[in-house]
C-alpha positions as CSV (number, residue, x, y, z in Angstrom):
1,X,0.4,0.0,-0.2
2,X,1.2,3.3,-0.9
3,X,-0.6,6.3,0.6
4,X,-4.0,4.8,1.1
5,X,-3.6,3.4,-2.1
6,X,-3.1,-0.6,-3.4
7,X,-0.1,-0.5,-6.3
8,X,-1.5,-2.8,-8.7
9,X,0.8,-4.9,-10.7
10,X,0.2,-7.6,-13.4
11,X,2.9,-10.1,-14.6
12,X,2.8,-12.5,-17.2
13,X,5.5,-15.3,-18.4
14,X,5.4,-16.2,-22.1
15,X,7.2,-19.6,-22.5
16,X,8.3,-20.5,-26.4
17,X,7.6,-24.2,-27.2
18,X,7.6,-26.1,-30.3
19,X,3.9,-25.7,-30.8
20,X,3.7,-22.3,-29.8
21,X,3.7,-20.2,-26.8
22,X,2.7,-20.8,-23.4
23,X,1.4,-18.6,-21.2
24,X,1.2,-17.9,-17.4
25,X,0.3,-15.1,-15.1
26,X,2.9,-15.1,-12.3
27,X,3.4,-14.1,-8.5
28,X,6.1,-12.4,-7.8
29,X,5.7,-12.2,-4.0
30,X,9.0,-14.2,-3.8
31,X,10.9,-12.2,-6.2
32,X,13.1,-9.6,-5.2
33,X,16.4,-9.7,-7.4
34,X,16.2,-10.2,-11.5
35,X,18.2,-13.3,-10.9
36,X,14.8,-14.6,-9.2
37,X,12.7,-13.3,-12.0
38,X,15.3,-15.2,-14.4
39,X,15.1,-18.6,-12.0
40,X,11.3,-17.9,-12.5
41,X,11.2,-17.7,-15.8
42,X,13.7,-20.4,-16.6
43,X,11.4,-22.7,-14.5
44,X,8.5,-22.0,-17.1
45,X,10.8,-22.5,-20.1
46,X,10.6,-25.4,-22.2
47,X,13.8,-27.2,-23.0
48,X,15.7,-24.0,-22.3
49,X,14.1,-22.2,-25.0
50,X,12.7,-18.2,-24.6
51,X,10.6,-16.8,-22.1
52,X,9.4,-13.6,-21.8
53,X,8.7,-12.0,-18.5
54,X,5.9,-9.0,-18.8
55,X,5.4,-6.7,-15.4
56,X,2.9,-3.9,-15.6
57,X,2.2,-1.4,-13.3
58,X,-1.2,-0.3,-14.3
59,X,-1.4,3.0,-16.0
60,X,2.3,4.1,-14.9
61,X,5.1,1.5,-16.8
62,X,5.4,-1.7,-18.2
63,X,8.9,-4.1,-18.5
64,X,9.8,-6.9,-20.6
65,X,12.5,-9.6,-19.4
66,X,13.7,-11.8,-21.9
67,X,15.3,-14.9,-20.9
68,X,17.1,-17.3,-23.3
69,X,18.5,-20.9,-21.3
70,X,21.5,-19.9,-19.1
71,X,22.2,-16.3,-20.9
72,X,21.6,-13.3,-19.0
73,X,18.3,-11.2,-19.0
74,X,17.5,-8.6,-21.4
75,X,15.3,-5.9,-20.1
76,X,13.3,-2.8,-21.4
77,X,11.4,-0.7,-19.4
78,X,9.1,1.8,-20.7
79,X,9.5,4.8,-18.4
80,X,12.6,4.2,-16.2
81,X,11.9,7.4,-14.0
82,X,8.3,6.0,-13.0
83,X,9.8,2.5,-13.1
84,X,12.6,3.1,-10.3
85,X,9.4,4.3,-8.0
86,X,8.2,0.8,-7.7
87,X,10.0,-2.2,-6.0
88,X,9.8,-4.6,-8.7
89,X,10.4,-1.4,-11.4
90,X,13.2,-0.4,-9.3
91,X,14.6,-3.7,-9.5
92,X,14.9,-3.5,-13.2
93,X,16.4,0.1,-13.6
94,X,18.9,-1.1,-10.6
95,X,20.1,-3.7,-13.1
96,X,20.0,-1.8,-16.0
97,X,21.7,1.3,-14.4
98,X,24.5,-0.9,-12.6
99,X,23.6,-0.3,-9.1
100,X,23.9,-3.2,-6.6
101,X,21.0,-5.3,-6.0
102,X,21.0,-5.3,-1.8
103,X,22.6,-1.4,-2.4
104,X,25.3,-2.5,-0.1
105,X,28.8,-1.4,-0.8
106,X,31.8,-3.9,-0.7
107,X,33.7,-3.8,2.6
108,X,37.2,-3.3,1.2
109,X,36.0,0.4,-0.5
110,X,34.3,1.5,2.8
111,X,35.9,4.2,4.5
112,X,35.0,2.7,8.1
113,X,36.5,5.8,10.5
114,X,34.5,5.4,13.6
115,X,31.4,6.9,12.3
116,X,30.1,3.6,11.0
117,X,27.8,3.5,13.9
118,X,25.4,5.7,12.2
119,X,26.6,9.4,13.1
120,X,27.9,11.0,9.9
121,X,30.7,12.6,9.9
122,X,30.0,16.5,10.0
123,X,33.3,17.1,8.0
124,X,31.9,15.7,4.7
125,X,28.3,17.5,5.1
126,X,25.9,14.2,5.5
127,X,28.3,11.2,5.9
128,X,29.0,8.3,3.2
129,X,24.8,8.2,1.8
130,X,24.7,11.3,0.9
131,X,27.8,10.9,-1.2
132,X,26.7,7.5,-2.3
133,X,23.1,9.0,-3.4
134,X,24.9,11.8,-5.1
135,X,26.7,9.8,-7.5
136,X,24.1,7.6,-8.2
137,X,22.6,7.0,-11.8
138,X,19.3,8.9,-12.3
139,X,16.8,6.9,-14.4
140,X,15.7,8.6,-17.1
141,X,12.0,10.0,-17.9
142,X,12.0,7.6,-21.2
143,X,12.4,4.0,-21.9
144,X,15.9,1.9,-20.7
145,X,17.3,-0.7,-22.0
146,X,17.5,-3.0,-25.2
147,X,14.7,-2.0,-27.2
148,X,15.7,-4.7,-29.6
149,X,15.2,-7.6,-27.2
150,X,12.0,-8.7,-29.2
151,X,12.9,-8.1,-32.7
152,X,13.6,-11.6,-33.8
153,X,9.8,-12.6,-32.4
154,X,8.2,-10.2,-34.0
155,X,8.2,-6.8,-32.7
156,X,11.0,-4.4,-33.4
157,X,12.7,-1.6,-31.3
158,X,10.2,1.3,-32.9
159,X,7.6,-0.8,-32.3
160,X,8.5,-1.5,-28.5
161,X,9.3,2.4,-28.0
162,X,5.9,3.3,-29.2
163,X,3.9,1.3,-27.3
164,X,2.1,2.7,-23.9
165,X,1.4,1.7,-21.1
166,X,-1.0,-1.0,-21.8
167,X,1.9,-3.0,-24.6
168,X,0.8,-6.2,-23.3
169,X,-1.9,-6.8,-25.8
170,X,0.4,-5.5,-28.5
171,X,3.5,-7.6,-27.9
172,X,0.9,-10.8,-27.7
173,X,-0.7,-9.8,-30.5
174,X,2.9,-9.8,-32.4
175,X,3.9,-12.9,-30.5
176,X,1.3,-14.5,-31.8
177,X,0.1,-15.7,-28.5
178,X,-2.5,-13.5,-27.5
179,X,-5.6,-16.3,-27.2
180,X,-3.1,-18.3,-24.8
181,X,-2.6,-15.0,-22.6
182,X,-6.2,-14.0,-22.6
183,X,-6.7,-17.4,-21.0
184,X,-4.8,-16.5,-18.4
185,X,-5.5,-12.7,-17.8
């Protein structure tokens, strides 16, 4: 819940098979990292074939994650700035911007000067967290990631970039899996 409102997400997995596509809606309750999402997609895969994970926050942003076997996932987000303000979107934008998944710094790089008990060092104007936050990349107010991740499946980068927040139907049409997706929606 956010400010008395419920944030509504929809997530689906589209798994490619020899006979076409299989669709399933999915719960993201146990997904905390991109690795968790990729593992969930790989569980839905048939013979290590392509799985497309689709996540949308109603009326705000959508994200597509493509998993091909054991390859690294490919990601596209329609509006990174909006996505970064939500838990699942932040997980994706953090990955694309190269931020640590858990936000923790490597212990070797920390300056342990006696202020690590939570008191900021007055000499640096706010402590280590303020300096790290100031240097963190800011998500852009538009698309982020690989818009061509579905090009070989029927939806090119220009088409993906032109979609709005209700993109799932158009993606499903391009992939040829509208009927199986509607069965789980």
